[in-house]
Legacy VTK file of the C-alpha trace (Angstrom):
# vtk DataFile Version 3.0
C-alpha trace
ASCII
DATASET POLYDATA
POINTS 121 float
88.401 -127.139 -161.199
86.019 -129.718 -159.764
85.625 -130.104 -156.028
86.460 -133.391 -154.322
82.743 -133.921 -153.782
81.913 -133.440 -157.479
84.742 -135.755 -158.481
83.566 -138.343 -155.945
79.979 -138.190 -157.218
81.103 -138.489 -160.836
83.413 -141.374 -159.980
80.805 -143.273 -157.974
78.282 -142.843 -160.789
80.770 -144.378 -163.212
81.538 -147.107 -160.682
77.843 -147.936 -160.277
77.537 -148.077 -164.079
80.356 -150.657 -164.148
82.800 -148.353 -165.924
85.653 -149.156 -163.547
88.501 -147.801 -165.647
86.833 -144.432 -166.173
85.840 -144.230 -162.493
89.460 -144.390 -161.379
90.250 -141.001 -162.938
87.881 -138.730 -160.981
88.187 -140.854 -157.847
91.990 -140.627 -157.864
91.719 -136.856 -158.293
89.233 -136.685 -155.402
91.577 -138.794 -153.239
94.441 -136.459 -154.014
92.305 -133.499 -152.893
90.965 -135.262 -149.767
93.433 -138.029 -148.822
91.869 -138.538 -145.379
88.396 -139.393 -146.702
87.942 -143.146 -146.407
84.745 -143.050 -148.482
86.707 -141.717 -151.447
89.478 -144.277 -150.927
86.941 -147.107 -150.716
85.281 -146.090 -153.971
88.691 -145.756 -155.624
89.717 -149.157 -154.272
86.562 -150.696 -155.702
87.204 -149.088 -159.088
90.821 -150.257 -159.098
89.751 -153.769 -158.082
87.162 -153.819 -160.850
89.883 -152.690 -163.259
92.063 -155.595 -162.095
94.657 -153.205 -160.714
94.969 -155.279 -157.571
98.215 -153.811 -156.207
96.773 -150.306 -156.286
93.469 -151.522 -154.840
95.363 -153.207 -151.999
97.101 -149.916 -151.236
93.792 -148.051 -150.962
92.116 -150.721 -148.840
95.255 -151.001 -146.714
95.114 -147.289 -145.869
91.473 -147.636 -144.851
92.230 -150.710 -142.718
95.032 -148.835 -140.954
92.748 -145.909 -140.155
89.711 -148.030 -139.303
90.964 -151.458 -138.154
87.402 -152.729 -137.605
86.269 -151.952 -141.162
85.478 -155.496 -142.231
84.818 -154.528 -145.859
88.215 -152.835 -146.261
89.946 -155.813 -144.653
88.066 -158.219 -146.907
88.882 -156.238 -150.048
92.524 -155.939 -148.998
92.668 -159.699 -148.560
90.959 -160.372 -151.875
93.335 -158.016 -153.682
96.308 -159.820 -152.162
94.802 -163.193 -153.081
94.353 -162.180 -156.693
98.018 -161.197 -156.818
98.886 -164.691 -155.564
99.961 -163.401 -152.151
97.907 -165.877 -150.118
100.109 -165.865 -147.016
99.691 -162.083 -146.724
95.966 -162.317 -147.458
95.298 -164.630 -144.515
95.437 -161.960 -141.804
93.044 -159.360 -143.275
90.656 -162.100 -144.400
90.712 -163.716 -140.951
90.070 -160.360 -139.291
87.166 -159.635 -141.650
85.670 -163.080 -141.000
86.006 -162.622 -137.234
84.399 -159.189 -137.369
81.471 -160.486 -139.429
81.068 -164.197 -138.625
77.701 -164.307 -140.398
79.402 -163.628 -143.754
79.957 -167.024 -145.368
81.842 -165.417 -148.266
84.400 -163.937 -145.864
84.967 -167.381 -144.324
85.189 -169.018 -147.745
87.947 -166.697 -148.985
89.759 -166.869 -145.622
89.805 -170.659 -145.789
90.937 -170.594 -149.426
93.926 -168.413 -148.534
94.804 -170.650 -145.608
94.838 -173.694 -147.887
96.808 -171.957 -150.645
99.364 -170.529 -148.204
99.882 -173.946 -146.624
100.405 -175.662 -149.996
LINES 1 122
121 0 1 2 3 4 5 6 7 8 9 10 11 12 13 14 15 16 17 18 19 20 21 22 23 24 25 26 27 28 29 30 31 32 33 34 35 36 37 38 39 40 41 42 43 44 45 46 47 48 49 50 51 52 53 54 55 56 57 58 59 60 61 62 63 64 65 66 67 68 69 70 71 72 73 74 75 76 77 78 79 80 81 82 83 84 85 86 87 88 89 90 91 92 93 94 95 96 97 98 99 100 101 102 103 104 105 106 107 108 109 110 111 112 113 114 115 116 117 118 119 120
């Protein structure tokens, strides 16, 4: 049986190679072995997002954001996942928080503003 670390390394290698679907398998197993490791959850969230499994990605990024409420990347990815599911009203808060935490990030502001417009429409 592989250790969580070995599974994480294998999964991140696949993720870096752009093989998102394959990366979800070892990363999900690593998460199950070490559910408190945000680094594993982030990599899994990225793989799920890349696989267009936005609801599952939102769950992973949501857990990270709960545990580390100043993690701008997790908040941003949570917001983007919600956006891509058409849930713009829900996406506004994490995107606004991410943009406030990292005001120099124009992409954060762009997606925040997009959700605000879509939620208001």
